DOROFI-304376 format. One line per 2 residues: number of its first residue (from 1); for each residue y, z, x of N, C-alpha, C. Coordinates in steps of 0.001 Angstrom, whole numbers, plus 500000, padded with zeros to 6 digits. Layout:
N
NUM> Y:Z:X:Y:Z:X:Y:Z:X  ...
//
This chain:
472
1> 809263:620941:059724:807938:621839:059678:808257:623278:059895  807601:624269:059173:807809:625517:059459:806692:626106:060197
3> 806947:627154:061176:805781:627533:062086:804920:628418:061338  803764:628325:061512:802583:629192:060856:802241:630211:061873
5> 802564:631373:061915:802351:632373:062979:800828:633051:062563  800022:632751:063568:798474:633136:063480:798374:634636:063108
7> 797504:635119:062217:797461:636633:062160:796967:637188:063351  796094:636511:064130:795572:636963:065355:795285:635985:066220
9> 795696:636346:067561:795498:635284:068636:794558:635495:069564  793616:634599:069712:792517:634970:070630:792783:634328:071980
11> 792714:634947:073073:792966:634424:074488:791747:633653:075034  791879:632755:075676:790967:631955:076523:790980:632076:077965
13> 790074:632669:078453:790078:633335:079911:788937:632321:080634  789500:631670:081726:788661:631188:082764:788341:632154:083958
15> 789186:633125:084048:789093:634170:084970:788607:635362:084439  787295:635734:084469:786787:636865:083873:787257:638143:084416
17> 787603:638203:085748:788090:639319:086173:789472:639654:085911  790375:638800:085582:791482:638862:084790:791343:639598:083524
19> 790396:639124:082731:790195:639376:081256:789751:640990:081308  788774:641345:082382:788453:642840:082421:789458:643700:082822
21> 790342:643153:083759:791619:644079:084190:792483:644264:082904  792766:643072:082340:793592:643206:081326:793077:644389:080101
23> 791858:644098:079915:791238:645263:078925:791307:646490:079370  791316:646731:080748:791427:648225:081220:792653:648577:081134
25> 793612:647569:081671:795231:647996:081489:795523:648342:080117  795098:647551:079136:795610:647815:077569:795001:649083:077318
27> 793679:649467:077486:793197:650842:077103:793878:652070:077758  794228:651844:079022:794928:652964:079775:796207:653198:079076
29> 796971:652204:078729:798324:652236:078300:798259:652849:076968  797215:652646:076116:797261:653247:074653:796877:654612:074912
31> 795848:654931:075844:795603:656356:076017:796798:657344:076438  797771:656542:077311:798805:657266:077924:799885:657390:076607
33> 799651:656730:075448:800758:656812:074487:801692:655643:074440  801440:654612:075122:802332:653399:075075:801572:652185:074496
35> 802348:651112:074609:801543:649877:073963:801899:648788:074868  801162:647818:074946:801157:646555:076032:801318:645451:075126
37> 802269:644548:075564:802307:643009:074895:802373:642117:076082  801610:640970:075531:801694:639881:076642:802856:639145:076106
39> 803414:638737:077248:804779:637892:076880:804824:636799:077872  805830:635853:077330:806249:634715:078104:805222:633572:077990
41> 805165:632782:079149:804298:631560:079252:802814:631669:078682  802404:632752:078940:800858:632799:078825:800681:632837:077192
43> 801541:633508:076476:801416:633420:075098:801724:632035:074466  802710:631333:075045:802936:629998:074773:801843:629262:075006
45> 801014:629224:076055:799928:628457:076551:798737:628825:075516  798531:630044:075080:797455:630327:074261:797822:629742:073032
47> 798980:629638:072443:799216:628940:071087:798805:627480:071285  799018:626894:072487:798650:625444:072684:797346:625184:072939
49> 796471:626345:073001:795074:626182:073221:794752:626021:074723  795652:626472:075407:795237:626452:077018:794751:627928:077420
51> 793977:627933:078545:793500:629082:079120:794462:629885:079669  794431:631230:079396:795281:632276:079852:795049:632299:081512
53> 796273:632159:082158:796210:632027:083771:797160:633114:084155  798453:632822:084400:799333:633834:084918:799788:634774:083863
55> 799376:635849:083831:799582:636888:082759:800690:637765:082947  801835:637885:082092:802986:638947:082034:802709:639953:080985
57> 802482:641211:081443:802526:642254:080391:803590:643124:080338  804160:643434:079328:805385:644307:078972:804811:645475:078384
59> 805134:646498:079136:804638:647898:078448:805624:648855:077930  805631:649205:076904:806628:649907:076025:806166:651477:075884
61> 807124:652351:075915:806777:653806:075733:806381:654614:076767  806359:654116:078199:805892:654714:079149:807116:654688:080285
63> 807478:655776:080964:808497:655799:081831:807978:655131:083266  808838:654627:084012:808762:653840:085139:807816:654472:086186
65> 808100:655628:086428:807201:656554:087644:805772:656727:086941  805783:657028:085739:804471:657259:085173:803412:656179:085127
67> 804257:654937:084732:803513:653607:084624:802929:653286:085985  803796:653448:087114:803353:653000:088404:802158:653866:088898
69> 802237:655240:088638:801053:655995:088819:799876:655802:088060  799963:655314:086771:798885:654843:085975:798265:653614:086580
71> 799174:652591:086883:798311:651339:087414:797936:651579:088690  798483:652575:089728:797973:652656:091016:796598:653520:091062
73> 796417:654158:089922:795134:654947:089892:793952:654105:089593  794243:652863:089172:793168:651938:088796:793141:650474:089401
75> 794362:650142:090070:794581:649014:090750:795228:649011:091935  794978:648102:092725:795959:647938:093983:797011:647150:093545
77> 798335:647751:093844:799510:647113:093205:800502:647081:094317  801532:646162:094001:802820:645731:094914:803804:645861:093889
79> 804885:646640:094363:806102:646667:093587:806997:645384:094026  807503:644791:093087:808090:643307:093286:809893:643873:093068
81> 810534:643587:094250:811842:643576:094096:812317:644847:094902  813552:645183:095050:813956:646257:095861:813874:647578:094731
83> 814319:647487:093535:814103:648745:092736:812874:648223:091704  812491:649231:090890:811326:648854:089987:811804:647947:089203
85> 810937:646664:088880:811287:645846:087866:809760:645385:087478  808998:644912:088437:807620:644370:088064:806644:645049:089034
87> 805460:645265:088492:804281:645641:089337:803224:644693:089315  802829:644140:090488:801898:643054:090436:800557:643584:090906
89> 799591:643164:089869:798154:643869:090448:797554:642842:091446  797406:643390:092546:797035:642679:093895:795730:641967:093446
91> 795517:640637:093901:794359:639812:093825:793961:639477:092384  795004:639801:091585:794855:639471:089900:796033:638522:089550
93> 795913:637662:088837:797159:636985:088170:797701:637833:087072  798116:639055:087433:798715:639681:086210:800012:640507:086853
95> 801267:640319:086146:802415:641278:086397:802639:642108:085455  802991:643228:085560:803241:644417:084643:804616:644745:084798
97> 805328:644914:083553:806789:645125:083763:807108:646000:082542  808195:646777:082407:808741:647530:081502:809908:646449:080609
99> 810157:646513:079620:811218:645796:078821:812623:646223:079542  813463:645332:079738:814695:645535:080569:815831:644776:080047
101> 816987:645191:080493:818307:644729:080035:818657:643818:081604  819322:642774:081352:819779:642138:082596:821348:641934:082125
103> 822228:642396:083175:823785:642258:082925:824216:641464:084155  824920:640306:083689:825491:639474:084756:826354:640199:085667
105> 826436:640195:087034:827293:640959:087897:827708:639999:088952  826968:638754:089120:827526:637939:090346:827122:636619:089909
107> 827262:635684:090884:827025:634244:090656:825524:633912:090833  824995:632811:090209:823777:632174:090472:822691:632909:089741
109> 821531:632675:090270:820195:633205:089542:819982:634643:089866  820446:635074:091010:820323:636376:091509:821271:637459:090984
111> 822237:637096:090312:823506:637836:090139:823344:638664:088978  822298:639409:088694:821890:640268:087456:821575:641592:088124
113> 822264:642627:087239:821670:643958:087332:820677:644273:086184  819562:644768:086699:818412:644939:085873:818274:646468:085652
115> 818004:646732:084254:817729:648226:083965:816743:648239:082992  815687:648965:083407:814395:649046:082445:814579:649978:081589
117> 813974:649808:080456:814190:650754:079390:812993:650787:078372  811971:651714:078570:810751:651561:078003:810695:651866:076340
119> 811885:652306:076051:812061:652462:074441:812874:651250:074011  812880:650237:074506:813806:649154:074102:813423:648536:072925
121> 814034:648089:072133:813548:647342:070826:812813:645962:071177  811792:645640:070969:811150:644411:071276:811861:643162:071109
123> 812982:643076:069877:813514:641871:069843:814696:641786:070937  815097:642782:071289:816239:642841:072313:815659:642652:073597
125> 814403:643079:073926:813686:642505:075014:813501:640978:074985  812966:640534:073999:812754:639115:073728:814172:638269:073803
127> 815202:638843:073691:816491:638007:073604:816892:637655:074968  816290:638332:076144:816725:638065:077477:816030:636775:077999
129> 814932:636234:077242:814167:635268:077706:814941:633954:077337  814564:632989:078220:815361:631565:078139:815258:630744:076925
131> 813744:630351:076480:813601:629727:075562:812934:630228:074270  813057:629933:072997:812244:630520:071889:810581:630419:072256
133> 810209:629336:072824:808652:629086:073033:808370:630200:074008  809197:630621:074861:808873:631585:075911:809155:633217:075379
135> 809735:633492:074308:810107:634614:073467:808980:635355:072768  807849:634584:072621:806805:634928:071842:805917:636139:072507
137> 805542:637055:071667:804894:638184:072429:803502:638402:071679  802489:638856:072367:801031:639083:071697:800775:640642:072070
139> 800557:641348:070923:800207:642756:071008:798902:642993:071402  798521:643518:072471:797246:643226:073205:796197:644274:072253
141> 796781:645148:071647:795853:646153:070766:795426:645522:069572  796388:644838:068753:796136:644371:067507:795823:642940:067513
143> 796350:642253:068574:796192:640712:068381:797075:640170:067537  798095:640846:067351:799223:640184:066245:800272:639537:067295
145> 801033:638434:066594:801888:637867:067317:803309:638194:066932  804235:638491:067770:805622:639027:067488:806603:637690:067926
147> 807113:637187:066950:807783:636110:067260:809219:636116:066538  810283:636835:067286:811718:637225:066577:812566:635808:066679
149> 812298:634888:067416:813191:633675:067363:812600:632357:066942  811423:632596:066121:810836:631317:065612:810405:630313:066587
151> 809991:631040:067707:809203:630056:068792:808040:629356:068279  807071:629927:067581:805984:629243:067044:806328:627994:066355
153> 807330:628001:065425:807844:626744:064759:808337:625723:065751  809102:626200:066545:809615:625346:067758:808362:624661:068529
155> 807723:625495:068711:806370:624852:069570:805700:623938:068918  805425:624193:067625:804597:623199:066595:805500:622020:066394
157> 806789:622155:066359:807728:620755:066266:808153:620316:067424  807720:620948:068653:807882:620206:069901:809472:620243:070005
159> 810196:621456:069911:811551:621476:070189:811777:622689:071267  812726:622205:072079:813183:623250:073065:814486:623714:072605
161> 814537:625008:072492:815793:625659:072032:816020:627066:072725  817182:627452:073021:817527:628737:073792:817360:629794:072854
163> 817248:630906:073331:817093:632087:072351:818438:632468:071978  819247:633028:072917:820815:633339:072472:821659:632859:073573
165> 822970:633075:073398:824034:632609:074218:823926:633226:075681  823094:634356:075813:822732:634851:077055:822153:633749:077991
167> 821454:632773:077480:821025:631686:078140:821869:631352:079201  823098:631317:079014:824174:630675:079862:824392:631592:081096
169> 823961:632665:081248:824140:633565:082302:823432:633068:083650  822324:632423:083263:821495:632034:084527:821311:630469:084571
171> 822116:629801:085507:822018:628380:085447:820773:627779:085759  819768:628475:086341:818519:627870:086486:817899:627730:085438
173> 818239:628153:084422:817459:627781:083066:817584:626469:082527  818800:625538:083122:818978:624398:082669:817842:623567:083332
175> 817576:623732:084496:816500:622957:085191:815166:623516:084674  815000:624612:084338:813784:625219:083652:813567:624186:082422
177> 814662:624034:081949:814454:622946:080584:814134:621895:080799  814633:621284:081980:814106:619987:082404:812765:619925:082537
179> 812062:620846:083339:810634:620854:083487:809823:621227:082197  810410:622150:081360:809582:622382:080165:809504:621114:079199
181> 810602:620447:079055:810698:619185:078356:809716:618254:078793  809523:618171:080054:808500:617153:080728:807241:617581:080449
183> 806918:618909:080848:805458:619458:080700:804929:619551:079457  805890:619887:078399:805233:620227:077032:805751:619084:076228
185> 806290:618055:076471:806818:616898:075775:807544:617421:074664  808673:618189:075011:809452:618764:074055:810911:617991:073783
187> 811469:618156:072648:812913:617424:072409:813793:618737:072150  814942:618454:073353:815957:619638:073309:816743:619608:072064
189> 817035:620934:071588:817762:621082:070453:819137:620633:070799  819948:619950:069833:821242:619602:070098:822041:620715:070682
191> 821956:621834:069924:822721:623133:070426:822580:623624:071926  821224:623454:072430:820899:623702:073542:821501:622778:074569
193> 821408:621491:074275:822110:620421:075091:823486:620759:075335  824165:621072:074179:825604:621411:074151:825869:622462:075215
195> 825153:623552:074878:825281:624682:075734:825164:624508:077240  824270:623713:077634:823822:623512:079154:824987:622378:079599
197> 825742:621774:078548:826797:621053:079165:828028:621983:079713  828024:623239:079273:829086:624181:079657:828520:625034:080955
199> 827597:624743:081420:826864:625706:082368:827060:624856:083774  827480:625600:084725:827568:625069:086192:826489:625732:087073
201> 826206:625016:088125:825200:625528:088976:825609:626820:089745  826691:627103:089888:827229:628473:090526:826300:629069:091773
203> 826000:627929:092700:825406:628237:093919:823997:628524:093873  823377:627902:092921:821874:628203:092863:821185:627838:094319
205> 820307:628652:094648:819577:628471:096028:818790:627428:096032  818924:626527:097088:818087:625398:097039:816684:625313:096636
207> 816066:626445:097300:814591:626415:096999:814337:626756:095425  815108:627411:094757:814992:627458:093503:815163:626198:092597
209> 816037:625529:093065:816131:624248:092354:814915:623241:092816  814387:623413:094112:813274:622587:094410:812032:622994:093420
211> 811974:624244:093348:810872:624893:092489:810724:624076:091173  811796:624083:090578:811876:623376:089230:811656:621839:089413
213> 811971:621110:090270:811547:619747:090328:810001:619792:090775  809592:620505:091531:808350:620552:091788:807368:620650:090748
215> 807785:621559:089584:807121:621854:088375:807077:620492:087466  808262:619749:087700:808463:618546:086842:807412:617530:087418
217> 807316:617400:088703:806547:616387:089233:805022:616527:089195  804685:617866:089506:803248:618123:089441:802612:618325:088099
219> 803617:618798:086975:803171:619202:085603:803688:618556:084606  804680:617688:084781:805247:617043:083656:804269:615962:083057
221> 803911:616233:081891:803084:615089:081085:803831:613945:080915  805310:614077:080689:806176:612905:080529:807441:613172:081433
223> 807339:613016:082677:808617:613262:083334:809825:612767:082835  809781:611547:082098:810958:610904:081597:811810:611987:080596
225> 811012:612635:079880:811701:613492:078883:812725:614506:079605  812093:615021:080862:812828:616147:081531:814135:615313:082178
227> 813922:614199:082786:814981:613652:083213:816039:613102:082253  815587:612662:081138:816633:612330:079929:817386:613399:079473
229> 816797:614593:079489:817304:616042:079275:818483:616405:080403  818099:615976:081471:819110:616195:082594:820437:615246:082452
231> 819995:614086:081904:821080:613124:081562:822110:613699:080511  821265:613904:079414:821902:614285:078086:822821:615657:078215
233> 822378:616528:079017:823125:617742:079260:824344:617561:080315  824297:616308:081074:825469:616317:081992:825066:616679:083323
235> 823955:617400:083540:823450:617870:084868:822942:616813:085887  822831:615580:085473:822374:614502:086366:823610:614292:087403
237> 824783:614827:086950:826053:614588:087900:825722:615465:089196  824866:616379:089121:824779:617282:090346:823512:616783:091227
239> 823017:615493:090958:821945:614845:091546:822635:613271:091854  823733:613031:092450:824336:611793:092495:823477:610568:092873
241> 822287:610852:093586:821570:609647:093889:820968:609087:092477  820592:610058:091707:819851:609767:090540:820938:609354:089371
243> 822145:609884:089563:823304:609393:088626:823539:608084:088750  823566:607573:089883:824066:606237:090155:822924:605227:089724
245> 821781:605506:089396:820889:604657:088803:821215:604268:087265  821993:605112:086653:822455:604803:085235:823416:603776:085248
247> 822966:602630:084602:823799:601514:084353:823710:600366:085325  822757:600840:086378:822740:599838:087553:821770:598683:086939
249> 822284:597520:086810:821584:596333:086262:820515:595817:087065  819595:595164:086612:818454:594457:087172:818212:592903:086666
251> 817557:592206:087397:817038:590940:086831:816252:591065:085731  816471:590571:084474:815699:590914:083454:814380:590055:083511
253> 814346:589219:084249:812922:588391:084379:812051:589378:084868  812312:590262:085814:811373:591087:086521:811333:592496:086041
255> 812728:592712:085220:812917:594058:084695:813268:594247:083303  812553:593621:082340:813194:593460:081035:813238:594967:080391
257> 812917:595969:080991:813110:597494:080517:814439:597921:080511  815355:597163:081374:816808:597576:081298:817234:598000:082780
259> 817906:599062:082865:818611:599272:084150:817710:600224:085076  818247:600549:086225:817314:601059:087271:816821:602617:086705
261> 817947:603206:085992:817582:604573:085354:816379:604505:084565  816381:603375:083599:815195:603220:082510:814066:602998:083314
263> 814216:602136:084279:812790:601858:085187:812288:603027:085765  813197:603892:086395:812623:605093:087069:811873:606094:086080
265> 812385:606064:084931:811755:607004:083887:810514:606484:083598  810399:605179:083428:809041:604533:083133:808041:604717:084167
267> 808637:604459:085463:807682:604668:086738:807167:606222:086715  808196:607151:086371:807624:608523:086690:806561:608846:085519
269> 806661:608271:084477:805391:608370:083424:804157:607736:083910  804402:606495:084515:802928:605888:084857:802530:606840:086003
271> 803295:607333:087082:802711:608062:088045:802062:609495:087385  802609:610047:086322:802042:611307:086016:800835:611049:085305
273> 800766:610059:084579:799391:609530:084079:798173:609439:085011  798715:609106:086197:797694:608732:087181:797753:609682:088316
275> 798014:611013:088144:798013:612037:089391:796525:612023:089671  796347:612524:090822:795077:612545:091417:794616:614040:091413
277> 795418:614962:091171:795240:616423:090973:795157:617084:092402  795640:616277:093538:795801:617173:094831:797153:617451:094938
279> 797576:618752:094937:798990:618900:094680:799993:618285:095792  799635:618465:097035:800542:617869:098171:800566:616368:098046
281> 799564:615879:097829:799456:614210:097705:800319:613881:096566  800165:614432:095406:801102:614122:094187:802419:614389:094288
283> 802819:615786:094969:804148:616017:095135:804955:614885:096115  804297:614470:097112:804691:613506:097998:804936:612015:097265
285> 803851:611649:096576:803897:610396:095953:804947:610466:094676  805073:611558:094048:805885:611853:092967:807276:611687:093271
287> 807685:612337:094320:808915:612003:095066:809207:610831:095481  808207:610025:096068:808308:608740:096390:808635:607778:095253
289> 808096:608082:094229:808400:607290:093012:809715:607417:092396  810162:608793:092350:811449:609020:091880:812648:608617:092586
291> 812317:608338:093851:813423:607862:094829:813177:606485:095257  812334:605829:094727:811971:604457:095405:813025:603622:095348
293> 813915:603559:094234:815063:602602:093842:816407:603151:094258  816329:604340:094928:817782:604926:095228:818815:603924:096015
295> 818279:602895:096515:819224:601939:097463:819768:601017:096438  819194:600772:095128:819709:599686:094356:821307:599528:094000
297> 821743:600787:093589:823320:600852:093285:824113:600181:094477  823929:600376:095577:824562:600055:096939:824174:598562:097173
299> 823128:598100:096759:822816:596523:096920:822812:595643:096007  823035:596158:094751:822816:595179:093752:824047:594252:093478
301> 823833:593006:093538:825061:592132:093216:824508:590944:092312  825548:590332:091508:825137:589173:090785:825431:588044:091352
303> 824651:587146:091628:824839:585854:092363:825465:584665:091452  826186:583739:091981:826698:582741:091467:825988:582029:090380
305> 824786:582180:090574:823886:581449:089291:823499:582447:088286  824092:583712:088472:823680:584812:087371:822772:585646:087784
307> 821854:585274:088681:820657:586240:088969:821305:587537:089688  820589:588516:089378:820768:590008:089725:819823:590290:091178
309> 820512:590587:092203:819506:590761:093405:819854:592120:094036  818880:592894:094637:819191:593865:095358:818396:593985:096777
311> 818884:593251:097435:818176:592940:098851:818622:594035:099697  817497:594391:100414:817336:595537:101258:817416:597132:100618
313> 817171:597104:099260:817386:598272:098551:816345:599189:099134  815251:598826:099609:814166:599650:100186:814594:600347:101334
315> 815268:599767:102304:815704:600270:103536:817149:601191:103157  817992:600606:102322:819067:601503:102019:818768:602990:101389
317> 817698:602726:100703:817276:604086:099944:816774:605003:100843  816460:604891:102291:815947:605832:103217:817079:607021:103293
319> 818288:606756:103746:819184:607811:103821:819422:608524:102532  819497:607874:101414:819822:608453:100313:818732:609412:099812
321> 817452:609071:100232:816369:609964:099939:816362:611195:100675  816609:610866:101986:816838:612112:102904:817829:613254:102317
323> 819152:612473:101860:820133:613445:101325:819643:614235:100246  819011:613499:099030:818759:613971:097910:817640:615186:098116
325> 816610:614857:098959:815753:615956:099108:816181:617126:100178  817126:616611:101092:817552:617763:102088:818364:618761:101410
327> 818937:618330:100304:819789:619382:099693:818885:620424:098811  817702:620201:098810:816747:621099:097990:815810:621761:098913
329> 815387:620981:099918:814254:621732:100619:814545:621670:102383  814238:622488:103110:814332:622133:104437:812831:622056:104965
331> 811957:621715:104180:810549:621252:104815:810767:619796:105104  810890:619713:106526:811056:618452:106993:809885:617539:107065
333> 808654:618071:107122:807516:617369:107095:807338:616665:105800  807649:617425:104580:807676:616733:103276:808583:615388:103330
335> 809869:615841:103714:810762:614568:103606:810335:613405:104407  809944:613811:105735:809299:612716:106517:808173:612020:106141
337> 807346:612523:104887:806302:611730:104417:806731:611063:103166  807893:611528:102655:808340:610879:101327:809147:609664:101743
339> 809881:609722:102639:810796:608574:103046:810013:607330:103426  809029:607150:104122:808403:605856:104414:808019:605213:103044
341> 807729:606236:102105:807062:605488:100889:808318:604654:100166  809555:605255:100385:810869:604418:099735:810909:603323:100550
343> 810965:603368:101912:811116:602162:102770:810199:601044:102694  808935:601426:102289:807715:600382:102295:807310:600326:100958
345> 807917:600581:099821:807207:600393:098411:807122:599121:097920  807697:598261:098879:807659:596673:098331:806429:596010:099500
347> 806098:596891:100294:805005:596234:101267:803768:595807:100699  803236:596451:099744:802020:595938:099266:802093:594606:098485
349> 803248:594193:097803:803449:592882:097092:803673:591942:098296  804558:592318:099425:804764:591328:100283:803694:590878:101266
351> 802787:591951:101607:801689:591782:102511:800569:591065:101855  800435:591261:100447:799512:590544:099558:799954:588922:099627
353> 801169:588763:099285:801569:587471:099235:801539:586733:100589  801822:587355:101518:801695:586691:102973:800219:586568:103447
355> 799186:586986:102728:797991:587278:103261:797987:587808:104546  798604:588892:104846:798866:589421:106107:797550:589790:106861
357> 797682:589759:108067:796266:590060:108945:796298:591566:109214  795143:591961:109889:794878:593262:110218:795877:594121:110976
359> 796598:593403:111797:797719:594034:112582:798949:594394:111635  799165:593804:110836:800449:594185:109668:799930:595393:108870
361> 798589:595385:108536:798125:596463:107688:798051:597836:108524  797669:597647:110015:797624:598861:110825:799009:599300:111037
363> 800085:598466:111157:801583:598907:111356:802044:599632:110088  801652:599128:108900:802016:599777:107732:801374:601154:107718
365> 800024:601271:108101:799449:602658:107914:800162:603443:108957  800437:603088:110033:801069:603851:111076:802527:604516:110714
367> 803199:603641:109705:804470:603755:109354:804420:605019:108003  803399:604788:107253:803493:605616:105919:802458:606704:106118
369> 801669:606879:107244:800545:607632:107331:799328:607640:106418  799563:607231:105144:798572:607007:104325:798710:605759:103450
371> 797967:604724:103528:798307:603643:102747:798053:603845:101263  797013:604568:101005:796813:605010:099460:798052:605469:098603
373> 798941:606263:099431:800195:606870:099055:801130:605636:098586  801354:604612:099457:802307:603678:099141:801952:602788:098074
375> 800517:602689:097924:799964:601803:096943:800156:602566:095628  800177:603869:095645:800372:604462:094301:801847:604399:093857
377> 802707:604394:094765:804215:604169:094635:804394:602901:093993  803914:601855:094631:803958:600356:094257:803548:600216:092913
379> 802194:600778:092665:801677:600582:091362:802617:601146:090242  803183:602225:090375:804031:602877:089509:805279:601937:089163
381> 805738:601419:090259:806879:600470:090312:806526:599355:089552  805351:598726:089601:804949:597452:089122:804772:597722:087433
383> 804134:598895:086991:803795:599208:085696:804865:599770:084982  805925:600133:085678:806966:600818:084951:808324:599716:084430
385> 807788:598718:083790:808439:597525:083390:808260:597215:081804  808104:598001:080948:807591:597363:079772:808803:596574:079181
387> 808518:595587:078192:806981:595172:077882:806187:594570:078729  806616:594241:079913:805602:593665:080994:804382:594515:081131
389> 803261:594058:081282:802060:594827:081509:801290:594478:082856  800782:595216:083450:799949:595050:084696:798567:595722:084360
391> 797639:595060:084081:796445:595448:083863:795711:595927:085031  795951:594960:086106:795316:595482:087438:796260:595095:088352
393> 796600:595956:089318:797617:595836:090371:796725:595233:091558  796666:593857:091466:796051:593178:092421:796311:593211:093960
395> 797679:593330:094156:798129:593498:095448:797613:594818:096067  797672:595813:095296:797344:597250:095659:795729:597185:095875
397> 794962:596587:095051:793545:596668:095338:793274:595906:096435  793915:594794:096779:793427:594042:097943:793791:594661:099314
399> 795001:595523:099117:795595:596353:100402:794613:597586:100583  794218:598184:099532:793248:599275:099689:791954:598924:100280
401> 791491:597852:099821:790187:597261:100338:790221:596846:101880  791340:596268:102262:791524:595932:103593:791744:597106:104608
403> 792562:598085:104143:792727:599194:104767:791436:600148:105010  790677:600238:103798:789264:600807:103917:788573:600203:104954
405> 788393:598955:105021:787728:598272:106130:788170:598764:107576  789511:598924:107743:790132:599184:108967:790172:600688:109196
407> 789617:601446:108219:789613:602961:108286:791007:603691:108407  791949:603009:107641:793358:603349:107628:793735:603522:106190
409> 792826:603571:105294:793178:603886:103919:794041:605372:103580  793468:606223:104068:794032:607468:103972:794518:608371:105257
411> 794839:607533:106183:795189:608244:107667:795683:606945:108411  796607:607353:109346:797000:606313:110258:796203:606035:111241
413> 796277:604935:112057:795360:604406:112930:795271:605441:114073  794189:605779:114698:794043:606720:115745:793994:605857:117106
415> 794810:606469:118103:794769:605951:119441:793412:605958:119991  792878:605049:120661:791538:605238:121492:791945:605776:122724
417> 793197:605618:123207:793458:605990:124704:794161:607241:124668  793948:608162:125580:794502:609604:125492:794942:609910:127002
419> 795797:610920:126927:796272:611248:128421:795325:611557:129298  794171:612041:129024:793108:612399:129917:792552:611194:130606
421> 792659:610078:129629:792110:608868:130428:792805:608346:131409  794250:608617:131337:795141:608082:132435:794981:608935:133690
423> 794769:610302:133380:794436:611159:134713:793176:610693:135212  792052:610115:134508:791024:609669:134977:791180:608546:135779
425> 792106:607550:135404:792501:606544:136243:793256:606888:137277  793636:607918:137705:794192:608459:138867:795998:608412:138689
427> 796446:608360:137501:797744:608609:137351:798162:609985:137061  799269:610381:137834:799801:611751:137676:800436:612006:136277
429> 800476:613067:135697:801073:613292:134579:802698:613294:134933  803314:612721:133775:804687:612818:134068:805508:611723:132926
431> 806502:611461:133042:807311:610885:132039:806804:609505:131555  805942:608870:132708:805397:607430:132463:804187:607597:131372
433> 803744:608652:131348:802334:608851:130370:802749:608406:129108  803709:608802:128388:804091:608421:127052:804570:607028:126877
435> 805003:606482:127725:805227:604933:127664:804083:604220:127881  803176:604375:128643:801912:603698:128801:801136:603921:127641
437> 800874:605170:127125:800097:605227:126057:800759:604609:124851  802105:604648:124592:802668:603758:123366:802254:602520:123575
439> 802390:601959:124718:802212:600406:124892:800965:600102:124638  799941:601087:125139:798578:600701:124861:798035:600716:123370
441> 798777:601785:122767:798534:601991:121277:798894:600731:120490  800244:600072:120894:800732:599262:120274:799928:597847:120355
443> 799359:597856:121420:798387:596562:121752:797053:596773:120849  796647:598066:120758:795392:598453:119942:795693:597947:118663
445> 797004:598255:118145:797282:598053:116682:797341:596575:116277  797783:595770:117437:797935:594382:117247:796375:593756:117455
447> 795588:594508:117727:794243:593993:117733:793738:593351:119208  794408:593781:120134:794050:593176:121416:792935:593837:121926
449> 792464:595183:121495:791279:595626:121991:790944:596557:120820  789602:596981:120755:789071:597994:119818:787982:598883:120374
451> 787946:598939:121753:787007:599835:122361:787839:600542:123470  787007:601721:123823:787906:602462:124901:787797:601906:126185
453> 786790:601016:126507:786535:600499:127591:787662:599232:127716  787855:598675:126699:789001:597484:126660:790261:598155:126782
455> 790497:599507:126222:791887:600111:126238:792053:600588:127761  790906:600922:128487:791129:601305:129673:791478:600204:130661
457> 790938:598908:130423:791462:597783:131228:792877:597466:130874  793383:597665:129510:794618:597352:129217:795615:598316:130050
459> 795161:599606:130081:795943:600662:130683:796155:600347:132314  795024:599802:132939:795019:599404:134316:795986:598217:134355
461> 796150:597192:133602:797149:596189:133647:798427:596623:133561  798632:597491:132374:800000:598082:132139:800563:598656:133487
463> 799784:599587:134239:799941:600589:135334:800256:599699:136425  799490:598442:136709:799586:597434:137887:800956:596840:137751
465> 801322:596312:136526:802552:595693:136268:803673:596678:136429  803558:597823:135982:804622:598812:136450:804963:599084:137762
467> 803771:598964:138512:803908:599175:140071:804558:598049:140612  804590:596870:140010:805195:595657:140742:806620:595649:140423
469> 807158:596368:139277:808486:596316:139035:809248:597175:139771  810299:596630:140500:811157:597321:141223:811940:598442:140710
471> 812164:599427:141344:813103:600650:140644:814498:600599:141442  815246:601428:140915:816586:601550:141517:817520:600554:141324
//
C-alpha cells in the first residue's frame, strides 16, 4: 500500500487555548520572516484522527536569541536544558525549538552535543527523528504535510521503521519502539529489528527505561506487540525475569495457549482492553499482570504422570518482581503495591473454591490494599488462555460482592481502635502500644468484634493478660 499524503491536514483541538496560542505563534513567526512547522507525535496523531495535545513546533529562519525574545514578548516561557534547545510555553502544551543537529559524544540517552541551526534543511532536521511516523511535519501556514521518509505510508500500513542509521546512536529508541508498536499496533520492519539487535543499552538511566514501560502499560492498545518486538530484537535479554518466561511449559489442560511467555502476552492484551482510565490504578495492575507468573520458571516441574505443575510460583514471584521493578524505579510505594498482586493473584480462585468466610476476605484486603486490583489481575490471568474462553469471571464477581459488603473492595480494613483509645484506658504511650493495637486489629479482622465498644473490651482483656505475664 502506498501512502497518500493529504493535500491539507486539519488539526483537531480539545484545548482551545492551545489552538489560539498556536495561531498567535504562527502569525508572529511569519511576520518575523520565519516559518513554523508542527513536528513529531502531534502530526502523527493528527493523521490518525486523534486530537492535537502535546504540540512540538519547529521554527526555521529565526536566530535563537531573536526567537526567545519574540516568544517572551507574547508568552510566559521556560528555557529547557542548560543551553538553548527548547522553549516551553508555560501553562500551554506547546514546546518550540529550532531545527538542530545532534552529535554523539558520550554514552546513553544524554550523550549528545546539540547544535541549533535555523537555516537547516528540513529533511536533515527530520533525519534525527527516531521513526518515520514521527518524522512527518505540518507547515502551519499552508497546512501542507512534509514527509521526507514516507512516514504516511508506514502509518497507513502500520509499519514501524527507523528513519536513518542515526537511530542507533540513542539506545532509548529501542524501548520507544516497544511502546510505539504496542500503542499504535505497528509491525516493526525487519531492517529496524536487525538494527536494534546491534544496539546495547549503554547505561540508560533507569527512570528513562521506566518511562517507556509506563507508556506501554498505560497506552498500549496491544502490549503483546511491544513485548514481541522486545523478544524479536533481542532486548528481552536485558529483562531476565521476562526472558525466563520464554519456553517455560505449562499444563495444556489449563493453558492451551502455550508457554508462560505466550500466556503473559495474552494477559497483557486482556488487561489493556479493560483499563479503567485511572492512571495510578492501571499502572499498578498492569505491572501486576506483567509480573504475575515470574515465579513459574523456578517452580515448574513435570511430574511422573506427565503433568506440569508450578507450585508456589505466586510466592516465588515476589522477589523477582521486586528485582525487575527495582532496577527501573526507586518508587518504593509503587513496588510495594504491585508485589502483593503477584503474591495473591491466585487468591480469588482459591477463596471462591473454599467458600471462604469474612475473615479470609479481610485478611486478603489488608495484604493487597485493594481487592478490586487483585481481581483485575486474576481476571486477566483467567482470560489470557485462548482458545479457552471466560465469559464471566465468577470467582472475581463473588469476591468483589463479598468485599463490597465488608467495605474492603477498594481499601484495606480500617482499625476501630486507635492509640488515643488506649490512652483513655489509662495506658502510657510506649512500645507496648503497637503490639496491643496490632493484636486488637487482628481480632477485629477475624470478626471477634465490629464496634468500638467491643474493641475497647478486647483491649482491656489484652492489657490485663499482659499485666499477669511475668517479665525478666
